[in-house]
C-alpha positions, 0 to 999 in steps of 0.5 A, spaced: 215 328 066 215 332 059 211 330 053 214 329 046 210 332 041 209 330 033 212 324 034 209 319 029 211 311 029 210 308 022 212 301 023 206 297 024 209 292 029 212 298 033 205 301 034 203 295 036 208 294 041 207 301 044 200 300 045 202 294 049 206 298 053 201 303 054 196 298 057 202 295 061 203 301 064 196 302 066 196 295 069 202 297 073 198 302 076 201 309 074 196 315 074 194 317 067 198 323 066 204 318 068 203 313 063 201 317 057 207 321 058 211 314 058 208 312 052 210 318 048 217 317 051 217 310 048 214 313 041 220 318 041 225 312 042 221 307 036 221 313 031 228 314 032 229 306 031 225 307 024 230 313 022 236 309 024 233 303 019 232 298 025 225 295 024 226 289 028 225 290 036 229 283 037 235 286 033 236 292 038 243 291 042 246 295 048 250 299 043 244 301 039 241 303 046 247 307 048 247 311 041 240 313 043 242 315 050 247 320 046 242 322 042 237 324 047 242 327 051 244 332 046 237 333 043 234 340 044 228 341 049 222 342 045 220 347 050 226 352 050 231 350 045 236 348 050 239 341 052 235 336 056 236 336 063 240 330 066 233 328 070 229 328 063 234 324 059 234 319 065 227 319 064 227 317 057 232 312 058 228 309 064 222 308 059 226 304 054 229 300 060 222 298 062 219 297 055 225 292 054 223 289 061 216 288 059 218 284 052 222 280 056 217 278 061 212 277 055 218 272 052 218 277 046 226 277 047 231 273 050 235 278 053 234 285 055 239 289 051 238 295 056 239 291 062 247 292 063 247 299 061 248 305 066 245 312 066 247 317 070 241 320 075 242 327 078 244 327 085 245 319 086 250 317 090 254 310 089 257 310 096 253 305 100 256 302 106 256 294 106 258 289 110 262 283 108 260 276 108 264 274 114 261 280 118 254 277 116 257 270 119 259 274 125 252 277 126 249 271 126 253 267 130 253 272 136 245 272 136 242 270 142 235 269 140 231 266 135 228 273 134 235 276 132 236 271 127 230 272 124 231 280 123 237 278 120 234 273 115 228 278 113 233 284 112 239 281 109 237 274 107 230 277 104 233 284 102 227 287 105 227 295 105 225 298 112 218 299 110 217 292 107 220 290 114 215 294 118 209 292 114 211 284 113 205 280 116 204 273 118 200 271 112 206 274 107 211 269 109 209 262 106 214 257 110 212 251 107 212 254 100 219 257 101 217 264 099 215 271 102 210 275 098 211 283 098 204 285 097 206 292 096 213 294 095 216 301 092 211 303 087 206 299 090 209 293 086 208 286 088 214 281 088 215 274 091 222 273 094 224 265 095 227 263 101 233 259 103 233 253 107 237 257 112 232 263 112 226 258 113 229 255 119 230 262 122 223 265 121 220 258 123 224 258 130 222 265 131 215 264 129 213 258 133 218 258 138 218 266 141 213 270 137 207 267 142 210 270 148 211 277 145 203 277 144 202 278 152 205 285 151 201 291 153 201 293 146 198 287 143 191 287 141 186 283 138 183 285 131 188 291 130 194 292 126 199 289 131 195 282 131 198 280 124 205 283 124 210 278 123 215 281 127 213 284 134 217 288 139 218 286 147 211 290 148 207 286 143 207 291 138 209 291 130 216 292 130 218 299 127 224 301 123 228 304 129 227 298 133 230 294 128 236 298 128 236 298 135 237 290 135 242 291 129 246 296 133 246 291 139 248 285 135 254 289 132 256 292 139 256 284 141 261 282 136 267 287 138 269 288 131 271 295 131 272 295 123 264 293 123 262 298 128 266 304 124 261 302 118 255 305 122 251 300 119 243 300 119 238 295 117 237 298 110 245 297 109 244 289 110 239 290 103 245 293 100 250 288 102 246 282 100 245 285 093 253 285 093 254 278 095 249 275 090 253 279 085 260 276 088 257 269 087 255 270 080 248 271 080 246 275 074 244 283 075 237 282 072 236 277 077 238 281 083 234 287 080 228 282 081 230 280 088 230 287 090 224 289 087 228 295 083 224 298 077 231 300 074 237 296 073 241 302 074 239 302 082 241 295 082 248 297 079 249 302 084 247 298 090 251 292 088 257 296 086 257 293 079 264 296 076 265 298 069 269 291 068 263 287 070 258 292 065 263 291 060 263 283 061 256 283 061 255 287 055 260 282 051 256 276 053 250 279 050 
């Protein structure tokens, strides 16, 4: 990530906010070179606001940020004088979004004005295979064991990534409190996922009714990485991505739904599906982002198939 140079922010309030963001990045665990570059990118945005006469951060709107995107997309590179690459432009806008997300978390603003904006990232694809809510219901109904339902509830009901499924431990699931803790998700970020009553029931039935029998398998060993794994495979070892997908494939075949079979759904597609379904039910995009553990909202928008009309409606509601 390049470092904009010779950027001077005059406004005292903006300088204080930039320093808060700098410390915020450090707490999130970014390496020094990264959070210094992100700090510099933010200063360029704040300097641009000053030039535009926008000196109150609470008055910044989505159209203002869109204007900055247009500006940074056309600004000459300080290295070679050419137009900034799309990846670099995206990096600038990611920092802007993260900055307003910090302000939102600290209750310095009521709405993240960048939350509804989408900025193109090179190489990203909006084609995400998902299944319908009716097909999800079919999968649950076809389950023969509590473990099969628990797998669906972790992958779909909790929207976990494949790596998060594999790393899920017993102590991460708080059935009484109805929460699931991801100690280190993507980017080493911790998040807490609320569990619905149905998910709590499915996880409880597996844990108290079937998991103990799996600990007799040859791969289960005390004082090992397997011992604390919540989901065990038939030999007692920690269930990995390929085994999760094996279970899902078996469920899909059992439904005899040819249209579902043709979608070639994997465990990770269940994550895309729950995000889409939450949006369809009217859950705000920002809440879906937090549920999934995304650092940038454009990632959520890709996963959830947010269309242009939805984005327009969200912007009009700000």
